[in-house]
NUVEXLUM-380863 format. One line per field, with one value per residue: residue number from 0; x negated, y, z negated of N, C-alpha, C, O in turn. Coordinates in steps of 0.001 Angstrom, whole numbers, always signed. Each point is the difference from the previous one (the first is absolute). Layout:
! residues N
k c(NUM; ...)
nu c(X; ...)
nv c(Y; ...)
nw c(Z; ...)
cau c(X; ...)
cav c(Y; ...)
caw c(Z; ...)
cu c(X; ...)
cv c(Y; ...)
cw c(Z; ...)
ou c(X; ...)
ov c(Y; ...)
ow c(Z; ...)
! end
This chain:
! residues 120
k c(0; 1; 2; 3; 4; 5; 6; 7; 8; 9; 10; 11; 12; 13; 14; 15; 16; 17; 18; 19; 20; 21; 22; 23; 24; 25; 26; 27; 28; 29; 30; 31; 32; 33; 34; 35; 36; 37; 38; 39; 40; 41; 42; 43; 44; 45; 46; 47; 48; 49; 50; 51; 52; 53; 54; 55; 56; 57; 58; 59; 60; 61; 62; 63; 64; 65; 66; 67; 68; 69; 70; 71; 72; 73; 74; 75; 76; 77; 78; 79; 80; 81; 82; 83; 84; 85; 86; 87; 88; 89; 90; 91; 92; 93; 94; 95; 96; 97; 98; 99; 100; 101; 102; 103; 104; 105; 106; 107; 108; 109; 110; 111; 112; 113; 114; 115; 116; 117; 118; 119)
nu c(-83106; +247; -1812; +656; +469; -125; -1520; -1205; +576; +2019; +435; -23; -1564; +1952; -887; +518; +1841; -1422; +2155; +906; -695; -1189; -570; -322; +2184; -107; +1198; -1933; -952; +917; -777; -1292; +962; +166; +1907; +1977; +916; +909; +2052; +1325; +447; +1361; +2157; +492; -1934; -1954; +234; -619; -1700; -1788; -340; -1331; -2028; -1653; -512; -1704; -1972; -363; -1224; +1898; +1559; +1418; -837; +30; +1765; +354; -1009; +735; +1792; -581; -167; +1782; +1380; -805; +907; +2208; +481; -677; +1156; +1808; -183; -73; +1942; +1520; -630; +755; +1785; -92; -1557; +64; +1203; -675; -1400; +741; +936; -1248; -319; +1393; +244; -1545; +576; +876; -1019; -878; +1284; -254; -1541; -300; +1660; -358; -1532; +1310; +788; -809; -1001; +1683; -94; -1579; +512; +1713)
nv c(+61403; -2018; +1355; -1068; +1443; +1388; +732; -1857; +210; -550; -1643; -1113; -1426; -320; +724; +927; -701; +1706; -863; +999; -2025; +1880; -1807; -879; -282; +2015; -64; +177; -553; -1416; -139; -1021; +2083; -432; +1060; -740; -1543; +1235; +921; -1803; -1026; +1292; -267; -2130; -1140; +161; -1296; -1048; -680; +608; +2280; +621; -633; +861; +2038; -236; -360; +1893; +443; +1507; -1855; -65; -767; -2175; -1112; -145; -1575; -1937; -66; -654; -2227; -1369; +28; -1344; -1970; -676; -665; -1851; -1735; -67; -903; -2197; -1442; +12; -1265; -2011; -1457; -310; -1157; -2247; -1020; -260; -1756; -1977; -391; -564; -2336; -1390; -223; -1430; -2176; -474; -181; -1989; -1662; +601; -639; -2219; -1013; +72; -1490; -1690; -147; +71; -1975; -1309; +474; -954; -2124; +299)
nw c(-116492; +907; -686; +1877; +1431; -1889; +1266; +239; -2105; +683; -1441; +1906; -976; +1267; +1797; -1940; +1054; +15; -25; -2030; -584; +429; +1233; -1906; -580; -746; +1900; -878; +2159; -1203; +2257; -1203; -253; +1984; +516; -360; +1381; +1960; +302; +204; +2230; +1173; -553; +936; -382; +1288; +1810; -1870; +1707; -1299; -104; +1814; +469; -1195; +851; +1455; -1105; -770; +2124; -129; +641; -1768; -2022; +242; -702; -2281; -1387; +202; -1724; -2157; -211; -183; -1714; -1762; +650; -531; -2201; -654; +185; -1403; -2010; +17; +164; -1758; -1736; +236; -31; -2094; -1077; +96; -1400; -2108; -683; -217; -1864; -1791; +54; -942; -2195; -964; -154; -1949; -2114; -475; -796; -2267; -1653; -496; -1277; -2092; -807; -497; -1940; -1957; -989; -883; -2125; -1384; -460; -1386)
cau c(-754; -1453; -1023; -557; -485; -1355; -1077; -629; -930; +337; +455; +1452; +1035; +911; +69; +1037; -324; +1003; +137; -194; -1191; -1292; -601; -1295; +282; +644; -772; +141; +42; +1000; +708; -850; -355; -1417; -805; -315; -934; -1293; -418; -284; -1169; -842; -189; -748; +111; -249; +1159; +1278; +720; +368; +943; +1047; +354; +637; +1325; +828; +412; +1143; +970; +1111; -65; +639; -840; -893; +707; +167; -1249; +56; +667; -645; -1144; +596; +366; -1210; -676; +630; -245; -1524; -189; +470; -903; -1209; +238; +175; -1362; -718; +675; +488; -1053; -37; +1114; -249; -955; +530; +1055; -949; -524; +1035; +143; -988; -101; +1160; -345; -1028; +886; +1045; -1000; -476; +1115; +205; -976; +112; +1077; -871; -613; +772; +621; -1047; -314; +1184)
cav c(-923; -268; -475; -1088; -782; +314; -928; -78; +1049; +1357; +854; +523; -941; +224; +1224; +538; +1012; +1074; +199; +1299; +377; -863; -629; -638; -928; +452; +1022; +991; +980; -364; +1075; +1327; +300; -150; +1358; -47; -943; +203; +962; -573; -671; +1105; +531; -702; +3; +1337; +1125; -452; -1051; -1108; +196; +22; -1488; -584; +547; -475; -1327; +118; +662; -897; +134; +1182; +957; -76; +625; +1475; +377; -98; +1170; +1163; -37; +266; +1547; +589; -139; +618; +1659; +180; +14; +1198; +1035; -258; +507; +1387; +815; +4; +524; +1309; +773; -86; +658; +1410; +405; -120; +904; +1196; -137; +644; +1487; +784; -213; +887; +1315; +48; -66; +1038; +836; -449; +380; +1486; +692; -227; +979; +1222; -300; -132; +1384; +936; -344; +345)
caw c(+858; -601; +1076; -644; +1353; +177; -262; -1512; -188; +589; -1176; +160; -106; -1121; -200; +224; +1008; -90; +1364; +367; -514; +352; -1152; +331; +887; +1217; +801; -886; +604; +1092; +297; +91; +1311; +474; -336; -1541; -242; +536; -972; -1374; +58; +108; -1345; -705; -1422; -541; +527; -485; +641; -720; -804; +970; +279; -1229; -71; +1094; -219; -845; +640; +621; +1265; +669; -347; +1173; +1016; -141; +271; +1401; +697; -350; +928; +1547; -62; -10; +1470; +912; -23; +302; +1316; +576; -548; +760; +1446; -159; -160; +1465; +897; -369; +474; +1628; +591; -323; +888; +1216; -84; +196; +1336; +912; +33; +727; +1381; +583; -25; +1083; +1310; +215; +315; +1461; +813; -2; +741; +1396; +606; +197; +1384; +1195; +141; +396; +1426; +869)
cu c(-1442; -646; -637; -699; -1461; -994; -515; -991; +246; +474; +1566; +1028; +820; +81; +1407; -97; +1203; +184; -561; -1370; -1062; -536; -1303; +135; +706; -1000; +141; +269; +1014; +755; -788; -605; -1520; -919; -44; -954; -1502; -631; -379; -1473; -1131; -407; -1029; +171; -30; +1033; +1347; +796; +304; +1021; +1507; +578; +526; +1410; +1028; +334; +1119; +1237; +995; -187; +519; -914; -1193; +649; -9; -1417; -277; +481; -679; -1394; +247; +102; -1380; -903; +491; -406; -1443; -83; +647; -888; -1315; +252; +264; -1343; -838; +808; +472; -1053; -89; +1194; -74; -1051; +743; +1016; -854; -629; +998; +278; -991; -35; +1402; -315; -998; +616; +935; -1032; -437; +1121; -51; -1125; +99; +1155; -735; -788; +621; +632; -973; -429; +931; -331)
cv c(-290; -704; -1314; -901; +290; -1164; +126; +1250; +1248; +933; +449; -1117; +331; +1459; +655; +1075; +1047; +490; +1563; +585; -1077; -636; -631; -1144; +494; +991; +1218; +1401; -323; +1086; +1410; +308; -250; +1334; +276; -883; +264; +1291; -308; -474; +1038; +783; -571; +33; +1423; +1137; -393; -940; -1218; +337; +146; -1328; -551; +566; -597; -1402; +75; +528; -1004; +340; +1307; +1085; -162; +571; +1553; +595; -58; +1096; +1272; +101; +512; +1429; +658; +57; +914; +1680; +257; -58; +1345; +1171; +146; +638; +1250; +812; -203; +732; +1486; +992; +229; +607; +1673; +572; +66; +1239; +1497; +174; +286; +1345; +770; -55; +716; +1511; +502; -13; +1115; +1291; +7; +467; +1672; +352; -489; +830; +1308; +27; +59; +1396; +844; -468; +459; +1223)
cw c(-626; +1144; -657; +1129; +314; -210; -1150; -59; +512; -928; +64; -93; -1212; -227; +495; +1129; -167; +1454; +533; -490; +595; -1159; +536; +1082; +1232; +602; -836; +573; +1312; +429; +46; +1280; +201; -294; -1332; -453; +183; -971; -1491; -76; +399; -1265; -971; -1471; -605; +337; -303; +461; -918; -920; +751; +270; -1176; -429; +983; -407; -1003; +586; +461; +1302; +306; -199; +1133; +1289; +71; +378; +1486; +940; -234; +797; +1327; +36; +18; +994; +967; -382; +219; +1562; +553; -425; +985; +1353; -63; +166; +1382; +848; -158; +550; +1416; +528; -83; +1124; +1596; +121; +411; +1329; +953; +49; +519; +1450; +693; +184; +1227; +1406; +311; +528; +1597; +1024; +115; +744; +1466; +560; +211; +1258; +1208; +364; +683; +1482; +884; +651)
ou c(-635; +518; -537; -499; -548; +398; +331; -640; -888; -1; +556; +1147; -532; +519; +306; -943; +1154; -903; -595; -203; +162; +35; -335; -965; +336; -955; +1132; +538; -132; +713; +401; -678; -691; -1184; -1036; -841; -931; -1141; -755; -767; -1135; -1138; -628; +997; +830; +257; +895; +1115; +941; +670; +1091; +1205; +1036; +802; +1189; +1092; +692; +1056; -397; -733; -445; -30; -507; -589; -159; -102; -504; -520; -30; -440; -704; -635; -223; -805; -761; -343; -252; -650; -598; -264; -433; -722; -598; -194; -695; -464; +219; +334; -64; -121; +291; +229; -124; -92; +290; -121; -253; +2; +251; -283; +46; +322; +68; -358; +489; +318; -16; -313; +162; +197; -614; +26; +118; +102; -485; +280; +310; -413; -409; +797)
ov c(+833; -844; +7; -1077; -505; -878; +966; +359; +846; +1198; +675; +185; +282; +279; -202; +789; -422; +588; +143; +1211; -1221; +577; +203; -317; -809; +420; +475; +850; +619; +583; +980; -805; +139; -24; +508; +328; -388; +15; +718; +228; -221; +414; +696; +558; +464; +982; +337; -185; -759; -951; -219; -218; -662; -738; -121; -445; -1018; +47; -1134; +927; +606; +872; +1068; +728; +648; +949; +1008; +436; +854; +1080; +814; +609; +897; +921; +704; +846; +1118; +902; +588; +898; +1101; +873; +688; +868; +933; +1057; +700; +936; +1114; +781; +712; +978; +1033; +685; +737; +1105; +815; +662; +999; +991; +456; +658; +1062; +761; +190; +747; +971; +652; +546; +927; +644; +375; +507; +826; +622; +290; +777; +843; +78; +520)
ow c(-647; +731; -1107; -328; +980; -765; -688; +988; -103; +283; -867; +408; -1074; -1081; +1175; -51; -73; +595; +1068; +89; +16; -1087; +1167; +695; +865; -653; +91; -710; +1056; -817; +628; +639; -1010; -336; -427; -837; -706; -462; -654; -935; -421; -218; -797; -458; -781; -697; +776; -488; +235; -403; -528; -120; +62; -572; -295; +350; -12; -631; +268; +348; +974; +868; +341; +798; +1035; +777; +497; +1027; +887; +395; +598; +861; +813; +135; +663; +826; +450; +528; +901; +799; +342; +482; +827; +851; +403; +428; +989; +727; +520; +944; +961; +711; +657; +1018; +943; +530; +886; +1038; +673; +674; +1142; +990; +617; +899; +1113; +925; +756; +996; +1092; +784; +851; +1172; +1116; +907; +946; +1163; +903; +796; +1159; +780)
! end
């Protein structure tokens, strides 16, 4: 397939397009998840974003799809780790509180029984 419908001066006239590879006349990051694109942008030039974007320009659509899958798994794992850290401590604290209140209730019940026996 040859691209030839572009306007003058766009530099893409007559360029062969490889279907499974992004090129200068195709959307080079087509299919890349917005989350990955955001991370690359946030990394910036000094943070490796330029090298990452350059590598992704050479990636096939299946490789980009694989990257999206890995990003999704990474995000899910990070969300689970964060929620575990937040809620695990809260649940442990509440378990301790319930045990403490149960112990206090038992002691109060025993004290009330002794008081009732003394009043008879």
